[in-house]
C-alpha positions as CSV (number, residue, x, y, z in Angstrom):
1,M,80.1,7.9,-168.7
2,D,83.3,8.7,-167.3
3,F,84.7,5.3,-166.6
4,I,83.8,3.3,-169.5
5,T,84.0,4.7,-173.4
6,W,81.6,3.4,-175.7
7,P,83.5,1.6,-177.6
8,Q,84.7,0.1,-174.7
9,L,81.1,-1.1,-173.7
10,W,81.1,-2.3,-176.6
11,V,83.8,-4.7,-177.0
12,V,82.8,-6.2,-173.6
13,L,79.8,-7.3,-174.4
14,G,80.7,-9.1,-178.1
15,I,83.3,-10.8,-175.6
16,L,80.0,-11.3,-173.1
17,F,78.4,-12.6,-176.5
18,L,81.5,-14.0,-178.0
19,I,81.1,-16.4,-175.0
20,A,77.9,-16.7,-174.4
21,E,78.6,-18.1,-178.1
22,L,81.1,-21.2,-176.7
23,L,78.2,-22.3,-173.9
24,S,75.8,-22.4,-176.1
25,V,76.7,-23.5,-179.5
26,S,73.7,-22.1,-180.9
27,F,74.7,-19.4,-184.6
28,V,73.1,-16.7,-183.2
29,F,75.8,-14.9,-179.7
30,A,78.3,-15.3,-182.2
31,F,76.2,-12.7,-184.9
32,L,75.7,-10.9,-182.1
33,S,79.4,-10.6,-181.5
34,V,80.1,-9.1,-184.3
35,G,77.6,-6.5,-184.6
36,A,79.3,-5.5,-180.9
37,F,82.6,-5.6,-182.2
38,V,82.1,-3.6,-185.6
39,T,79.8,-0.7,-183.5
40,A,82.4,-0.4,-181.8
41,L,84.2,-0.4,-184.7
42,V,82.1,2.7,-185.9
43,T,81.6,4.4,-182.7
44,W,85.1,5.0,-182.5
45,L,85.9,6.3,-185.4
46,G,83.2,8.1,-184.4
47,V,80.7,7.4,-187.4
48,T,78.2,6.9,-184.4
49,P,78.0,9.3,-182.2
50,E,74.0,8.8,-180.3
51,V,73.7,6.0,-178.4
52,S,70.5,5.6,-180.7
53,A,72.4,5.4,-184.2
54,Q,75.2,3.2,-181.7
55,L,71.9,0.5,-181.9
56,F,71.0,1.1,-185.0
57,A,74.3,-0.2,-186.3
58,F,74.7,-3.6,-183.3
59,A,70.7,-3.8,-184.5
60,A,71.8,-3.0,-188.6
61,I,74.7,-5.1,-188.5
62,T,74.0,-8.3,-186.6
63,L,70.5,-8.5,-188.9
64,L,73.0,-8.5,-192.3
65,T,74.6,-11.1,-190.8
66,L,73.1,-13.3,-188.4
67,V,70.7,-13.5,-192.4
68,T,73.3,-13.7,-194.9
69,G,76.4,-15.9,-192.7
70,R,74.6,-18.5,-190.3
71,K,73.2,-21.1,-192.6
72,P,76.6,-21.0,-194.4
73,L,78.5,-20.9,-191.0
74,R,76.0,-24.6,-189.9
75,R,76.4,-25.5,-192.7
76,W,80.8,-25.7,-192.4
77,F,81.2,-26.5,-189.0
78,E,78.2,-29.5,-189.2
79,S,80.5,-30.7,-192.4
80,R,84.2,-30.3,-190.1
81,T,82.7,-31.7,-187.2
82,R,80.5,-34.9,-188.8
83,K,82.4,-38.2,-187.2
84,Q,84.4,-40.1,-190.5
85,E,83.3,-43.8,-191.6
86,Y,85.7,-46.5,-190.5
87,V,86.0,-48.4,-193.5
88,E,89.7,-50.1,-192.5
89,S,86.6,-52.7,-190.7
90,V,84.6,-53.4,-194.0
91,G,84.5,-57.0,-194.9
92,D,86.4,-58.1,-192.0
93,K,84.6,-61.7,-189.6
94,A,84.0,-61.2,-186.2
95,T,82.3,-63.5,-184.3
96,V,78.7,-63.4,-182.3
97,V,79.0,-63.6,-178.4
98,E,75.7,-62.0,-177.4
99,T,72.2,-62.3,-180.2
100,I,71.8,-60.1,-182.3
101,P,67.9,-60.2,-182.0
102,A,66.2,-58.6,-185.1
103,S,65.4,-55.0,-185.2
104,G,67.8,-55.3,-181.8
105,E,71.2,-54.7,-180.5
106,G,74.0,-58.1,-179.6
107,R,77.6,-57.9,-179.5
108,I,81.2,-59.4,-181.2
109,F,83.8,-60.1,-181.2
110,Y,86.5,-58.3,-183.1
111,R,89.8,-57.6,-182.5
112,G,90.1,-59.0,-179.4
113,T,86.9,-56.7,-178.2
114,E,83.2,-57.5,-177.5
115,W,81.5,-54.5,-179.7
116,T,77.8,-53.4,-179.7
117,A,75.8,-54.9,-183.3
118,V,73.4,-54.7,-184.9
119,S,72.1,-57.3,-188.1
120,E,72.3,-54.8,-191.9
121,N,69.4,-56.6,-192.5
122,D,67.1,-56.8,-189.1
123,E,67.5,-60.8,-188.9
124,S,68.6,-62.7,-186.2
125,I,71.6,-63.9,-185.7
126,M,72.6,-66.1,-183.5
127,A,75.1,-66.5,-180.8
128,G,78.1,-68.5,-181.8
129,R,78.0,-67.4,-185.9
130,P,80.3,-66.1,-188.4
131,V,79.6,-62.5,-189.6
132,V,80.8,-60.3,-191.7
133,I,81.4,-56.2,-191.3
134,K,79.0,-54.3,-193.2
135,K,80.0,-50.7,-191.7
136,M,81.3,-48.9,-188.8
137,E,79.3,-46.2,-186.9
138,G,80.8,-44.9,-183.7
139,S,81.3,-48.2,-181.2
140,R,78.6,-49.4,-183.3
141,V,78.9,-52.5,-186.1
142,I,76.7,-52.6,-188.1
143,V,76.9,-56.9,-189.6
144,G,75.7,-59.5,-192.1
145,H,75.6,-63.2,-192.5
146,S,79.5,-64.6,-193.4
147,D,79.8,-67.0,-195.3
148,A,82.6,-68.1,-194.0
149,I,83.5,-70.7,-191.3
150,F,86.0,-69.9,-188.9
151,I,86.6,-70.5,-185.0
152,H,85.8,-67.5,-182.0
153,G,89.3,-65.1,-181.7
154,T,90.9,-66.4,-185.4
155,D,90.6,-65.4,-188.9
């Protein structure tokens, strides 16, 4: 190869694998990328001058890092991206504005906005009834019956 050296080729492959990982988020291409970058390093150092030795190094490094690192990395990434629960709203009162059917979704009025809501016990809750927020799941609210009586829009 006259225009590109073997270490440069492995670096280009490593970059392409990183781009593929960003597009797929599969945690496989990242390890292929590590294998390519390490192979570029050992080739540049002269440890693997022959193509067959480079391919073996690439396969061995990729397999080793994949087997040892994929599961912990995936667990770490999922824990970092897990949605945080909104606990400050738990216990607040709201009013049902669209009947919440048993095992279905309705709407509640809370803090000046309507929210999608489900009953915590899969019970039907009629429109106009007060409820208490038990849990927030993104933009969906889990509610339960409220013993308190209050007027729509006030606490």
